[in-house]
VMD Tcl script that draws the C-alpha trace (Angstrom):
set ca {
  {-77.89 -157.73 37.56}
  {-79.48 -159.82 34.83}
  {-76.88 -162.54 34.38}
  {-76.82 -166.22 33.48}
  {-74.40 -169.07 32.94}
  {-75.40 -172.11 30.89}
  {-73.34 -175.24 30.33}
  {-74.36 -177.75 27.69}
  {-72.51 -181.02 27.07}
  {-73.37 -183.68 24.49}
  {-71.42 -186.29 22.58}
  {-70.93 -183.63 19.87}
  {-70.14 -180.45 21.80}
  {-69.18 -179.00 25.18}
  {-70.31 -175.39 25.58}
  {-70.32 -172.79 28.34}
  {-72.02 -169.42 27.89}
  {-71.96 -166.54 30.36}
  {-73.89 -163.32 29.73}
  {-74.72 -160.05 31.46}
  {-77.66 -158.22 29.88}
  {-76.70 -155.00 31.67}
  {-73.17 -154.93 30.34}
  {-71.29 -152.72 27.93}
  {-70.66 -155.20 25.11}
  {-67.48 -156.80 26.43}
  {-66.89 -160.14 24.72}
  {-64.55 -163.12 24.82}
  {-65.82 -165.78 22.42}
  {-63.87 -168.86 21.40}
  {-65.72 -171.58 19.51}
  {-63.02 -172.84 17.15}
  {-64.96 -171.32 14.23}
  {-63.31 -168.02 13.39}
  {-66.07 -166.35 11.39}
  {-68.69 -167.42 13.93}
  {-66.61 -165.91 16.75}
  {-66.57 -162.66 14.77}
  {-70.38 -162.76 14.51}
  {-70.82 -163.47 18.23}
  {-68.52 -160.54 18.95}
  {-70.82 -158.33 16.85}
  {-73.90 -159.61 18.69}
  {-72.32 -158.81 22.05}
  {-70.92 -155.42 21.10}
  {-74.05 -154.03 19.45}
  {-76.54 -155.47 21.96}
  {-74.36 -154.23 24.86}
  {-74.52 -157.73 26.32}
  {-71.30 -158.89 27.99}
  {-70.67 -162.37 26.63}
  {-68.18 -165.16 27.13}
  {-68.56 -168.30 25.03}
  {-66.36 -171.37 25.16}
  {-67.14 -174.23 22.80}
  {-65.43 -177.46 21.86}
  {-67.13 -179.35 19.09}
  {-66.72 -182.02 16.46}
  {-65.20 -179.61 13.94}
  {-63.52 -182.54 12.18}
  {-67.02 -183.29 10.86}
  {-68.13 -179.72 10.20}
  {-69.17 -176.54 12.06}
  {-72.89 -177.35 12.24}
  {-73.15 -178.88 15.71}
  {-70.97 -176.20 17.29}
  {-72.90 -173.29 15.77}
  {-76.32 -174.77 16.50}
  {-75.46 -175.79 20.06}
  {-74.03 -172.36 20.87}
  {-77.35 -170.95 19.65}
  {-79.20 -173.30 22.01}
  {-77.03 -172.40 25.01}
  {-77.07 -168.67 24.28}
  {-80.85 -168.70 23.87}
  {-81.28 -170.50 27.21}
  {-78.93 -168.01 28.87}
  {-80.90 -165.06 27.49}
  {-84.18 -166.52 28.75}
  {-82.69 -167.12 32.22}
  {-81.07 -163.69 32.47}
  {-84.23 -161.88 31.34}
  {-86.21 -163.60 34.11}
  {-89.86 -162.50 34.26}
  {-88.99 -159.59 31.91}
  {-90.41 -157.06 34.32}
  {-89.84 -153.50 33.17}
  {-88.38 -154.22 29.72}
  {-89.48 -152.59 26.48}
  {-90.20 -156.09 25.13}
  {-90.13 -155.07 21.43}
  {-87.19 -154.01 19.32}
  {-86.41 -153.43 15.67}
  {-83.59 -152.17 13.51}
  {-82.80 -151.38 9.90}
  {-79.06 -152.04 9.68}
  {-77.01 -150.83 6.75}
  {-73.54 -152.16 5.97}
  {-72.06 -151.03 2.67}
  {-74.14 -152.75 -0.04}
  {-76.38 -154.51 2.47}
  {-79.58 -153.54 4.28}
  {-81.13 -155.93 6.81}
  {-84.27 -155.46 8.88}
  {-84.72 -157.26 12.20}
  {-87.77 -157.07 14.45}
  {-88.37 -159.07 17.60}
  {-90.65 -159.63 20.54}
  {-89.40 -161.11 23.82}
  {-92.79 -162.75 24.15}
  {-91.80 -166.17 25.47}
  {-93.36 -167.66 22.32}
  {-90.63 -168.81 19.96}
  {-90.96 -168.18 16.23}
  {-88.52 -167.37 13.44}
  {-89.27 -165.77 10.08}
  {-86.06 -165.85 8.04}
  {-85.91 -164.08 4.68}
  {-82.16 -163.82 4.25}
  {-80.63 -165.20 1.07}
  {-76.90 -165.40 0.56}
  {-75.09 -164.94 -2.74}
  {-72.37 -167.45 -1.82}
  {-72.44 -170.85 -0.15}
  {-69.40 -170.08 1.98}
  {-67.68 -167.13 3.64}
  {-64.12 -168.41 3.73}
  {-64.72 -171.91 5.10}
  {-67.94 -170.97 6.93}
  {-71.18 -172.43 5.50}
  {-73.69 -169.57 5.10}
  {-76.58 -171.97 5.88}
  {-75.35 -171.98 9.47}
  {-76.41 -168.37 10.02}
  {-80.03 -169.46 9.87}
  {-79.28 -172.54 12.00}
  {-77.83 -170.33 14.71}
  {-80.78 -167.93 14.76}
  {-83.28 -170.81 14.73}
  {-81.66 -172.39 17.78}
  {-81.25 -169.02 19.49}
  {-84.86 -167.89 18.96}
  {-86.40 -171.24 19.91}
  {-84.47 -171.45 23.18}
  {-84.77 -167.78 24.11}
  {-88.55 -167.79 23.59}
  {-88.02 -165.08 21.02}
  {-90.32 -164.09 18.15}
  {-87.77 -163.00 15.56}
  {-88.13 -161.74 12.00}
  {-85.02 -161.08 9.89}
  {-85.07 -159.97 6.26}
  {-82.40 -158.99 3.76}
  {-83.73 -155.96 1.91}
  {-80.60 -155.45 -0.19}
  {-77.07 -156.78 -0.46}
  {-74.71 -158.80 -2.62}
  {-71.71 -159.52 -0.38}
  {-72.34 -162.57 1.79}
  {-69.98 -161.44 4.55}
  {-71.87 -158.15 4.78}
  {-75.24 -159.94 4.71}
  {-74.29 -162.21 7.61}
  {-72.70 -159.44 9.65}
  {-75.59 -157.04 9.07}
  {-78.00 -159.77 10.20}
  {-76.15 -160.28 13.49}
  {-75.83 -156.54 14.07}
  {-79.49 -155.85 13.27}
  {-80.64 -158.54 15.70}
  {-78.22 -157.17 18.29}
  {-79.59 -153.63 18.03}
  {-83.16 -154.89 18.20}
  {-82.28 -156.96 21.29}
  {-80.67 -153.95 22.92}
  {-83.88 -151.92 22.51}
  {-86.14 -154.76 23.67}
  {-84.09 -155.49 26.80}
  {-83.81 -151.87 27.91}
  {-85.87 -150.81 30.91}
  {-88.97 -148.73 30.20}
  {-88.68 -145.93 32.79}
  {-92.45 -145.40 32.81}
  {-93.21 -149.05 33.61}
  {-90.09 -150.39 35.32}
  {-92.17 -152.38 37.82}
  {-94.53 -154.09 35.37}
  {-94.39 -157.03 32.97}
  {-95.19 -155.56 29.52}
  {-98.24 -157.71 28.78}
  {-101.96 -157.47 29.51}
  {-101.72 -161.15 30.51}
  {-99.32 -160.27 33.29}
  {-96.73 -162.78 32.13}
  {-94.29 -163.29 29.26}
  {-93.29 -166.81 30.20}
  {-95.70 -168.64 27.89}
}
mol new
graphics top color blue
foreach p $ca { graphics top sphere $p radius 0.5 }
foreach p [lrange $ca 0 end-1] q [lrange $ca 1 end] { graphics top cylinder $p $q radius 0.2 }
display resetview
């Protein structure tokens, strides 16, 4: 089983993340940030990654440190659980539609971190959640997972839908990339022979 547990503790946050890449999308996420929990639930459910996140952060300041640090811990957990990436598809992409919104996500589990983010929001906040933090999460996640990730809003006016479609599109792309390629289940999908650097 491709599993990992990562604990991260700083003066700003205390976070524990547990994941199973071969799960069924069972989730139990509690960060103290309601909308963010909802987004993590979507990531788990649509990637079919079992996920438990516990976070305590300096929410009396704002949500930034909690969201970013969960991204760091979750990215590290994904990298650990994926191991040498032997047998995976490596690439994944998705066009995700949600009501007024269409988001495209494409990714490569290359071990070389990069984020291209072309997602604009029509509102600064979704309830009390700062929409800037969606990018902060995916930056931290991609950098620590060694993930080359491109996300683009192609259409959409409702900021809740834009955020949720972004998480779901990345989730579906991750699901495809992490699946085993039955024709090459014993090989690392690279002519270099490694996806660690």
